[in-house]
C-alpha positions in Angstrom: 38.4 -27.1 26.3 35.3 -24.8 26.0 36.3 -22.8 29.1 40.0 -22.6 27.8 38.8 -21.1 24.6 36.5 -18.7 26.4 39.4 -17.3 28.4 41.3 -16.4 25.2 38.3 -14.7 23.5 37.9 -11.0 24.4 34.8 -10.4 26.6 33.2 -7.9 24.2 33.1 -10.7 21.5 31.2 -13.1 23.8 27.6 -11.8 23.0 28.0 -11.7 19.2 29.6 -15.1 19.2 26.8 -16.5 21.3 24.3 -15.1 18.8 26.3 -16.6 15.9 26.4 -20.1 17.6 22.6 -19.9 18.2 22.1 -19.0 14.5 24.2 -22.0 13.4 22.2 -24.3 15.7 18.9 -23.0 14.4 20.0 -23.3 10.8 21.3 -26.9 11.0 18.4 -27.9 13.3 16.0 -26.8 10.6 18.1 -28.6 8.0 18.1 -31.9 9.8 14.4 -31.6 10.8 13.5 -30.9 7.2 15.4 -34.0 5.9 13.9 -36.2 8.6 10.4 -35.1 7.4 11.4 -35.8 3.8 12.5 -39.4 4.8 9.2 -39.8 6.7 7.2 -38.6 3.7 9.0 -40.9 1.3 8.5 -44.0 3.5 4.8 -43.2 4.1 3.8 -42.9 0.5 6.1 -45.6 -0.9 4.6 -48.1 1.5 1.0 -47.1 0.9 -0.6 -49.3 -1.7 -3.4 -46.8 -2.6 -3.0 -43.3 -1.2 -6.5 -42.3 -2.5 -8.4 -45.2 -0.9 -11.4 -44.1 1.2 -13.9 -46.0 3.2 -17.4 -46.9 1.8 -19.1 -44.3 4.2 -17.2 -41.6 2.3 -18.8 -42.7 -0.9 -22.3 -42.6 0.8 -21.7 -39.0 2.0 -20.2 -37.9 -1.4 -23.1 -39.4 -3.4 -25.7 -37.8 -1.2 -24.3 -34.4 -0.4 -21.1 -33.5 -2.3 -22.1 -34.5 -5.9 -25.4 -32.6 -5.8 -23.5 -29.5 -4.7 -20.9 -29.8 -7.5 -23.3 -30.7 -10.3 -24.4 -27.0 -11.0 -20.7 -26.3 -11.7 -20.7 -28.9 -14.5 -18.7 -31.6 -12.7 -19.2 -34.2 -9.9 -15.6 -34.6 -8.7 -12.1 -33.1 -9.0 -11.0 -35.3 -11.9 -14.0 -34.3 -14.0 -13.3 -30.6 -13.1 -9.7 -30.9 -14.4 -10.8 -32.9 -17.5 -13.4 -30.4 -18.6 -11.2 -27.3 -18.2 -8.1 -28.9 -19.8 -10.3 -30.1 -22.8 -11.6 -26.5 -23.2 -8.0 -25.2 -23.4 -6.8 -27.9 -25.8 -9.8 -27.3 -28.1 -9.1 -23.5 -28.0 -5.5 -24.0 -29.1 -5.6 -26.9 -31.6 -2.3 -26.1 -33.2 -0.5 -26.0 -29.9 0.7 -28.9 -27.6 -0.9 -27.8 -24.3 1.7 -28.1 -21.6 0.4 -29.3 -18.3 2.4 -29.5 -15.1 1.3 -31.6 -12.2 3.0 -30.8 -8.9 3.3 -33.4 -6.2 1.8 -35.9 -8.7 2.7 -39.1 -6.8 1.6 -42.1 -8.8 -0.1 -39.8 -11.2 -3.4 -41.7 -11.2 -5.5 -38.6 -11.8 -3.2 -37.4 -14.5 -3.3 -40.7 -16.3 -7.1 -40.8 -15.9 -7.4 -37.3 -17.5 -5.0 -38.3 -20.3 -7.1 -41.4 -21.1 -10.3 -39.4 -21.2 -8.8 -36.7 -23.4 -7.7 -39.3 -25.9 -11.1 -41.0 -25.8 -12.8 -37.7 -26.8 -10.3 -37.2 -29.6 -8.0 -34.6 -27.9 -4.3 -35.3 -28.5 -2.6 -31.9 -28.3 -1.4 -32.1 -24.7 1.6 -33.2 -22.6 1.9 -33.8 -18.9 5.0 -33.1 -16.9 4.6 -34.9 -13.5 6.7 -33.7 -10.6 7.1 -35.4 -7.3 9.5 -35.8 -4.3 9.3 -39.6 -4.4 11.1 -41.4 -7.3 9.5 -44.7 -6.4 6.0 -43.3 -7.0 7.1 -41.9 -10.3 8.4 -45.2 -11.4 5.0 -46.7 -10.6 3.4 -43.9 -12.5 5.6 -44.4 -15.6 4.7 -48.1 -15.6 1.0 -47.3 -15.2 1.2 -44.8 -18.1 2.8 -47.4 -20.3 0.2 -50.0 -19.4 -2.6 -47.5 -20.2 -1.0 -46.5 -23.5 -0.6 -42.9 -22.7 3.2 -42.8 -21.9 3.9 -40.7 -25.0 2.1 -37.8 -23.4 4.1 -37.9 -20.2 7.4 -37.0 -18.7 8.3 -37.7 -15.1 10.7 -35.7 -12.9 11.6 -36.6 -9.3 12.6 -33.7 -7.1 11.5 -31.7 -4.1 8.8 -29.3 -5.3 9.8 -26.9 -2.6 12.9 -26.3 -4.8 11.0 -26.3 -8.2 12.4 -24.0 -10.8 10.2 -24.2 -14.0 12.0 -24.0 -17.3 9.1 -22.8 -19.4 5.4 -21.8 -19.0 2.4 -24.0 -18.9 -1.2 -23.6 -20.0 -2.4 -25.6 -17.0 -0.8 -26.4 -13.6 -2.4 -29.0 -11.4 -2.1 -29.6 -7.7 -4.1 -32.7 -6.7 -4.0 -33.1 -2.9 -0.4 -31.9 -2.8 -0.4 -28.3 -1.6 -1.0 -29.3 2.0 2.3 -31.2 1.9 4.4 -28.2 0.9 6.5 -26.3 3.5 7.6 -23.4 1.3 4.2 -22.5 -0.1 5.1 -18.9 -0.8 8.1 -20.0 -2.9 6.0 -22.6 -4.8 3.2 -20.1 -5.5 5.7 -17.5 -6.8 7.1 -20.1 -9.2 3.7 -21.3 -10.3 2.7 -17.7 -10.9 5.8 -17.2 -13.0 5.4 -20.5 -14.9 1.7 -20.1 -15.6 0.8 -18.9 -19.1 -0.8 -15.4 -19.0 -4.1 -17.1 -20.1 -3.5 -20.3 -18.2 -5.2 -22.0 -15.2 -3.8 -23.2 -11.9 -6.2 -25.8 -10.6 -6.3 -27.6 -7.3 -8.2 -30.0 -5.2 -6.8 -29.8 -1.7 -7.1 -29.4 2.1 -7.3 -26.0 3.7 -8.1 -26.8 7.4 -5.8 -26.5 10.4 -2.2 -27.6 10.1 -1.7 -31.3 10.6 -5.4 -31.8 9.8 -6.3 -30.9 13.4 -9.6 -29.3 14.2 -9.7 -25.7 15.3 -11.3 -25.2 18.8 -14.7 -24.4 17.5 -14.9 -27.6 15.4 -13.1 -29.7 18.1 -15.8 -29.0 20.6 -18.4 -30.3 18.1 -16.3 -33.5 17.4 -15.9 -34.2 21.1 -19.7 -33.8 21.7 -20.4 -36.2 18.9 -17.8 -38.6 20.2 -19.6 -39.0 23.4 -22.6 -40.5 21.5 -20.5 -43.1 19.7 -20.4 -46.7 20.8 -16.8 -47.9 21.3 -16.8 -49.9 18.1 -16.7 -46.6 16.1 -13.6 -45.3 18.0 -10.9 -47.5 16.5 -8.3 -45.4 14.6 -7.4 -47.5 11.5 -4.6 -45.1 10.5 -2.8 -45.1 13.9 -3.9 -48.7 14.8 -5.3 -47.8 18.2 -8.6 -47.4 20.1 -9.4 -43.8 21.2 -11.9 -43.7 24.1 -11.5 -39.9 24.0 -11.0 -38.3 20.6 -7.4 -37.0 20.2 -6.9 -34.0 18.1 -4.0 -35.6 16.3 -1.3 -33.5 14.5 -0.5 -35.4 11.3 2.4 -33.1 10.6 4.5 -34.3 13.6 6.9 -36.4 11.5 6.3 -35.8 7.8 4.7 -33.1 5.7 1.0 -34.2 6.0 -0.9 -31.0 6.5 2.3 -29.1 7.3 0.8 -25.7 6.3 -2.7 -26.6 5.4 -4.2 -23.5 7.2 -2.0 -21.2 5.0 -3.1 -22.6 1.6 -6.3 -20.6 1.2 -4.9 -17.2 2.4 -1.9 -17.6 0.2 -3.9 -18.6 -2.8 -6.0 -15.4 -2.3 -2.7 -13.4 -2.2 -1.1 -14.9 -5.4 -4.0 -15.7 -7.7 -7.5 -14.8 -8.8 -10.3 -17.3 -8.4 -12.2 -18.3 -11.5 -14.1 -21.2 -9.7 -14.1 -21.6 -5.9 -15.9 -24.5 -4.3 -15.4 -25.5 -0.6 -16.9 -28.0 1.8 -16.4 -30.2 4.9 -15.0 -29.8 8.4 -16.4 -31.9 11.3 -17.6 -34.6 8.8 -14.0 -35.3 7.8 -13.3 -37.1 11.1 -16.2 -39.6 10.6 -15.7 -40.5 6.9 -12.0 -40.4 6.4 -9.4 -43.2 6.5 -8.8 -43.1 10.3 -12.4 -43.7 11.6 -14.5 -43.9 8.5 -14.0 -47.7 8.1 -15.9 -48.1 11.4 -19.1 -46.9 9.7 -21.2 -49.1 7.5 -23.4 -47.3 4.9 -25.8 -50.3 5.0 -26.5 -49.6 8.6 -29.4 -47.2 9.2 -28.0 -45.8 12.5 -24.6 -45.1 10.7 -26.3 -43.2 7.9 -28.4 -41.2 10.2 -25.4 -40.2 12.3 -23.4 -39.1 9.1 -26.5 -37.2 7.9 -26.6 -35.3 11.2 -22.9 -34.5 11.2 -23.2 -33.2 7.6 -26.1 -30.9 8.7 -24.0 -29.6 11.5 -21.2 -28.8 9.1 -23.4 -27.0 6.6 -25.0 -24.9 9.3 -21.6 -24.0 10.7 -19.9 -23.2 7.4 -22.8 -21.2 6.0 -23.1 -19.1 9.2 -19.3 -18.6 9.3 -18.9 -20.3 12.6 -16.9 -23.1 11.0 -14.5 -22.8 8.1 -14.3 -25.4 5.3 -11.4 -27.9 5.1 -11.6 -28.8 1.4 -11.2 -26.7 -1.7 -11.7 -27.3 -5.5 -10.6 -24.2 -7.4 -9.5 -22.9 -10.8 -7.3 -19.8 -10.6 -5.7 -17.3 -13.0 -2.9 -14.7 -12.9 -5.3 -12.1 -14.1 -8.5 -10.7 -12.4 -11.7 -12.4 -13.4 -15.1 -10.8 -14.1 -16.9 -13.1 -11.7 -15.9 -16.0 -9.4 -18.2 -19.0 -9.5 -19.0 -20.0 -5.9 -21.5 -22.1 -4.0 -24.1 -19.9 -2.4 -22.3 -17.1 -0.6 -19.1 -19.1 0.2 -16.6 -16.7 -1.4 -12.8 -16.9 -0.7 -13.2 -13.9 1.6 -16.0 -15.4 3.6 -14.2 -18.8 4.0 -10.8 -17.6 5.3 -10.3 -18.1 9.0 -9.0 -14.7 10.1 -8.8 -15.4 13.9 -6.9 -18.0 15.8 -9.3 -17.8 18.7 -12.2 -20.1 19.2 -15.5 -19.0 17.8 
């Protein structure tokens, strides 16, 4: 049949028709690939009982190193960071209901936490609009908000944030561990920029390392060197349910949206927004304190603590020298230029962007 049709089509039309066929294949290939990722993302988070659960060794590292770094900024974690700035805005506009959008909100645990705290300190002039791809998670969020007595301050909308079209502006837009799941970051940032009040804040706590949460070559070499020191009992991957004699630089974005464009988050934030507060941290340490391998470490064990201490020191030396680039960000941004960006030491957005794809 194909050959019969080909005989009847004039030869000069063959090249443009081949290009048209290729374009259609590419278009529908991307469409089906995108929808397959959507299905994988929905299944992953619907079946996860607590997407924020971290191993005890992560708490050890955070208490010893991260919190002391954050305290000079007036907060000790991302939730406190969001709370404080939202409270400032609500108090500055007492006659206004401060509109807050939370993109990729999931089960909305941080948003509900913030709402509870605001009410506890006597602030009631706020409303959350929580947006997420997964309707099942938003149903859980709605039930949780009702149970906590804050449902009157919330609305929930289930849709793909890659297609978000805001209907009005917001004094605050939050992205809590959601940007690294977004494929169309440019489109999202354009919409956030358009939806953000001229004096508003866009705040995020997110991942800014390599796509799929892989390590760049300069960090991977350090991980592999450290891996050789580890007894086998530390090499079980709890996320993938397997033992890794040799560390595999696993790409988490293979099937879903986990880290799909993480490495583009910081460069694009620099392009679209102005940083009011910019705090970054972590790289090699992630491997040893996160969900996959972190459960193998016991903070009660002296050897385990000493190992984590040493990995942290390697990270700090690498990041502050510029040899390594940070993988985590907490930031508050505006549409307008700011007089001064608050940063930790010399770790400015410009210093922390990885400009080369070559190993350092």
